[in-house]
Short mmCIF file of the C-alpha atoms (twelve columns), coordinates in Angstrom:
data_MODEL
# 
_entry.id   MODEL 
# 
loop_
_atom_site.group_PDB 
_atom_site.id 
_atom_site.type_symbol 
_atom_site.label_atom_id 
_atom_site.label_alt_id 
_atom_site.label_comp_id 
_atom_site.label_asym_id 
_atom_site.label_seq_id 
_atom_site.Cartn_x 
_atom_site.Cartn_y 
_atom_site.Cartn_z 
_atom_site.pdbx_PDB_model_num 
ATOM 1   C CA . MET A 1   39.443 65.269 6.338  1 
ATOM 2   C CA . GLY A 2   41.048 62.995 3.807  1 
ATOM 3   C CA . LYS A 3   40.443 61.775 0.307  1 
ATOM 4   C CA . THR A 4   38.578 58.660 -0.747 1 
ATOM 5   C CA . ILE A 5   40.058 56.146 -3.166 1 
ATOM 6   C CA . ASN A 6   38.027 57.772 -5.969 1 
ATOM 7   C CA . GLU A 7   39.319 61.275 -5.186 1 
ATOM 8   C CA . LEU A 8   43.003 60.329 -5.172 1 
ATOM 9   C CA . LYS A 9   45.251 60.945 -8.170 1 
ATOM 10  C CA . VAL A 10  48.790 59.828 -8.926 1 
ATOM 11  C CA . GLY A 11  51.036 62.744 -8.006 1 
ATOM 12  C CA . ASP A 12  48.942 63.940 -5.027 1 
ATOM 13  C CA . LYS A 13  51.288 65.024 -2.210 1 
ATOM 14  C CA . ASP A 14  51.114 66.186 1.378  1 
ATOM 15  C CA . TYR A 15  53.468 66.525 4.331  1 
ATOM 16  C CA . PHE A 16  53.920 67.024 8.061  1 
ATOM 17  C CA . GLU A 17  56.857 68.863 9.611  1 
ATOM 18  C CA . LYS A 18  58.213 68.615 13.161 1 
ATOM 19  C CA . THR A 19  61.338 69.546 15.075 1 
ATOM 20  C CA . ILE A 20  62.623 66.516 16.973 1 
ATOM 21  C CA . THR A 21  63.211 67.350 20.635 1 
ATOM 22  C CA . GLU A 22  65.075 65.631 23.439 1 
ATOM 23  C CA . THR A 23  61.690 65.008 25.050 1 
ATOM 24  C CA . ASP A 24  60.488 63.199 21.905 1 
ATOM 25  C CA . VAL A 25  63.494 60.877 22.038 1 
ATOM 26  C CA . TYR A 26  63.093 60.108 25.763 1 
ATOM 27  C CA . LEU A 27  59.338 59.556 25.449 1 
ATOM 28  C CA . TYR A 28  59.828 57.252 22.458 1 
ATOM 29  C CA . ALA A 29  62.462 55.279 24.409 1 
ATOM 30  C CA . GLY A 30  60.074 54.953 27.347 1 
ATOM 31  C CA . ILE A 31  57.125 53.911 25.221 1 
ATOM 32  C CA . THR A 32  59.042 51.318 23.184 1 
ATOM 33  C CA . GLY A 33  61.659 50.218 25.708 1 
ATOM 34  C CA . ASP A 34  64.466 51.058 23.239 1 
ATOM 35  C CA . PHE A 35  67.081 52.580 25.532 1 
ATOM 36  C CA . ASN A 36  69.971 52.076 23.116 1 
ATOM 37  C CA . PRO A 37  72.725 54.427 24.367 1 
ATOM 38  C CA . VAL A 38  73.056 55.972 20.894 1 
ATOM 39  C CA . HIS A 39  69.686 57.591 21.603 1 
ATOM 40  C CA . ILE A 40  69.852 58.458 25.294 1 
ATOM 41  C CA . ASN A 41  73.474 58.574 26.492 1 
ATOM 42  C CA . GLN A 42  75.569 61.424 25.070 1 
ATOM 43  C CA . ILE A 43  78.898 60.091 26.384 1 
ATOM 44  C CA . GLU A 44  78.356 56.619 24.932 1 
ATOM 45  C CA . ALA A 45  76.863 58.033 21.711 1 
ATOM 46  C CA . GLU A 46  79.983 60.153 21.169 1 
ATOM 47  C CA . LYS A 47  81.954 56.896 20.840 1 
ATOM 48  C CA . THR A 48  79.824 55.764 17.891 1 
ATOM 49  C CA . MET A 49  80.129 56.582 14.201 1 
ATOM 50  C CA . PHE A 50  77.465 59.282 14.780 1 
ATOM 51  C CA . LYS A 51  79.633 61.182 17.317 1 
ATOM 52  C CA . GLY A 52  76.557 62.024 19.369 1 
ATOM 53  C CA . ARG A 53  72.963 61.087 20.088 1 
ATOM 54  C CA . ILE A 54  70.508 60.420 17.292 1 
ATOM 55  C CA . ALA A 55  66.744 59.968 17.231 1 
ATOM 56  C CA . HIS A 56  65.262 56.506 16.824 1 
ATOM 57  C CA . GLY A 57  64.737 55.667 13.154 1 
ATOM 58  C CA . MET A 58  61.214 54.500 13.847 1 
ATOM 59  C CA . LEU A 59  60.406 57.788 15.569 1 
ATOM 60  C CA . THR A 60  61.174 59.477 12.258 1 
ATOM 61  C CA . ALA A 61  59.180 56.831 10.379 1 
ATOM 62  C CA . GLY A 62  56.230 57.540 12.665 1 
ATOM 63  C CA . LEU A 63  55.924 60.995 11.119 1 
ATOM 64  C CA . ILE A 64  54.914 59.274 7.873  1 
ATOM 65  C CA . SER A 65  52.019 57.664 9.709  1 
ATOM 66  C CA . THR A 66  50.890 61.148 10.742 1 
ATOM 67  C CA . VAL A 67  50.639 62.239 7.114  1 
ATOM 68  C CA . LEU A 68  48.875 59.063 5.987  1 
ATOM 69  C CA . GLY A 69  46.335 59.045 8.811  1 
ATOM 70  C CA . THR A 70  45.552 62.749 8.991  1 
ATOM 71  C CA . LYS A 71  46.284 64.298 5.594  1 
ATOM 72  C CA . LEU A 72  46.768 61.970 2.600  1 
ATOM 73  C CA . PRO A 73  44.746 59.887 2.156  1 
ATOM 74  C CA . GLY A 74  43.674 60.989 5.662  1 
ATOM 75  C CA . THR A 75  40.992 59.982 8.138  1 
ATOM 76  C CA . GLY A 76  39.922 56.366 7.680  1 
ATOM 77  C CA . THR A 77  43.191 55.252 6.089  1 
ATOM 78  C CA . ILE A 78  44.547 51.886 7.233  1 
ATOM 79  C CA . TYR A 79  48.343 51.486 7.094  1 
ATOM 80  C CA . LEU A 80  49.103 48.061 5.588  1 
ATOM 81  C CA . GLY A 81  52.839 48.113 5.028  1 
ATOM 82  C CA . GLN A 82  55.992 50.170 4.726  1 
ATOM 83  C CA . GLU A 83  59.372 49.616 3.113  1 
ATOM 84  C CA . LEU A 84  62.000 51.856 4.729  1 
ATOM 85  C CA . LYS A 85  65.579 52.840 4.125  1 
ATOM 86  C CA . PHE A 86  67.306 55.058 6.686  1 
ATOM 87  C CA . THR A 87  69.804 57.171 4.753  1 
ATOM 88  C CA . LYS A 88  71.101 59.714 7.310  1 
ATOM 89  C CA . PRO A 89  70.847 60.095 11.083 1 
ATOM 90  C CA . VAL A 90  68.288 62.428 12.633 1 
ATOM 91  C CA . ARG A 91  69.681 64.490 15.486 1 
ATOM 92  C CA . ILE A 92  67.892 66.225 18.330 1 
ATOM 93  C CA . GLY A 93  66.942 69.678 17.036 1 
ATOM 94  C CA . ASP A 94  66.541 68.589 13.404 1 
ATOM 95  C CA . THR A 95  63.328 69.682 11.707 1 
ATOM 96  C CA . ILE A 96  61.985 66.756 9.729  1 
ATOM 97  C CA . LYS A 97  59.567 67.054 6.830  1 
ATOM 98  C CA . ALA A 98  57.695 63.791 6.206  1 
ATOM 99  C CA . GLU A 99  56.199 63.804 2.718  1 
ATOM 100 C CA . VAL A 100 54.041 61.279 0.909  1 
ATOM 101 C CA . GLU A 101 53.199 61.112 -2.792 1 
ATOM 102 C CA . VAL A 102 50.642 58.859 -4.452 1 
ATOM 103 C CA . ILE A 103 52.473 56.687 -6.998 1 
ATOM 104 C CA . GLU A 104 49.932 53.937 -7.669 1 
ATOM 105 C CA . ILE A 105 46.196 53.443 -7.158 1 
ATOM 106 C CA . ILE A 106 44.731 49.927 -7.200 1 
ATOM 107 C CA . PRO A 107 40.976 50.635 -7.082 1 
ATOM 108 C CA . GLU A 108 39.847 46.987 -7.294 1 
ATOM 109 C CA . LYS A 109 41.692 46.276 -4.024 1 
ATOM 110 C CA . ASN A 110 41.074 49.749 -2.560 1 
ATOM 111 C CA . ARG A 111 44.848 50.090 -2.102 1 
ATOM 112 C CA . VAL A 112 47.224 52.970 -2.676 1 
ATOM 113 C CA . LYS A 113 51.002 52.968 -2.869 1 
ATOM 114 C CA . LEU A 114 52.794 56.123 -1.807 1 
ATOM 115 C CA . LYS A 115 56.404 57.227 -2.020 1 
ATOM 116 C CA . THR A 116 57.490 58.228 1.492  1 
ATOM 117 C CA . THR A 117 60.369 60.619 2.099  1 
ATOM 118 C CA . CYS A 118 61.683 62.383 5.188  1 
ATOM 119 C CA . THR A 119 64.125 65.263 4.806  1 
ATOM 120 C CA . ASN A 120 65.910 67.405 7.360  1 
ATOM 121 C CA . GLN A 121 66.128 71.196 7.518  1 
ATOM 122 C CA . ASN A 122 69.041 71.089 5.041  1 
ATOM 123 C CA . GLY A 123 66.966 69.234 2.446  1 
ATOM 124 C CA . GLU A 124 68.915 66.012 3.015  1 
ATOM 125 C CA . VAL A 125 66.933 62.773 2.705  1 
ATOM 126 C CA . VAL A 126 67.039 60.912 6.026  1 
ATOM 127 C CA . LEU A 127 64.480 58.220 5.212  1 
ATOM 128 C CA . GLU A 128 62.823 56.934 2.045  1 
ATOM 129 C CA . GLY A 129 60.482 54.138 1.156  1 
ATOM 130 C CA . ILE A 130 57.104 53.011 -0.121 1 
ATOM 131 C CA . ALA A 131 53.899 52.750 1.925  1 
ATOM 132 C CA . THR A 132 50.858 50.663 1.092  1 
ATOM 133 C CA . VAL A 133 47.532 51.745 2.544  1 
ATOM 134 C CA . LEU A 134 43.875 50.844 2.385  1 
ATOM 135 C CA . ALA A 135 42.179 54.101 1.390  1 
ATOM 136 C CA . PRO A 136 38.746 55.195 2.610  1 
ATOM 137 C CA . LYS A 137 35.887 54.248 0.265  1 
ATOM 138 C CA . GLU A 138 33.643 57.061 1.475  1 
# 
């Protein structure tokens, strides 16, 4: 269960953590149609600046949606927008922590802005940005 607009406070935080598997990458490619070799072909990916396969950036970004829709604000939240910056590649086997923090509450519009950050198991930031959501009223 989540928080309503009136229960939220600047500084509230929550997170979701997941280890990215090869299955995740293949399923995401199948669902979206993004079969870029950097994601699914080890031999071709080794020729890139990443020297191996990486997860889709939007797969990582999707973990933010998990936090927003199930934890903070939670059930009833409507995702309105997201600014993203991908700062490091996510590799198969990385454990990603997607964290959100309330940075602004706009009660008259029922909107909340949240800092969004994904880090890997080494504490390195792999994604950062700002989300805007419509928070539950009740």
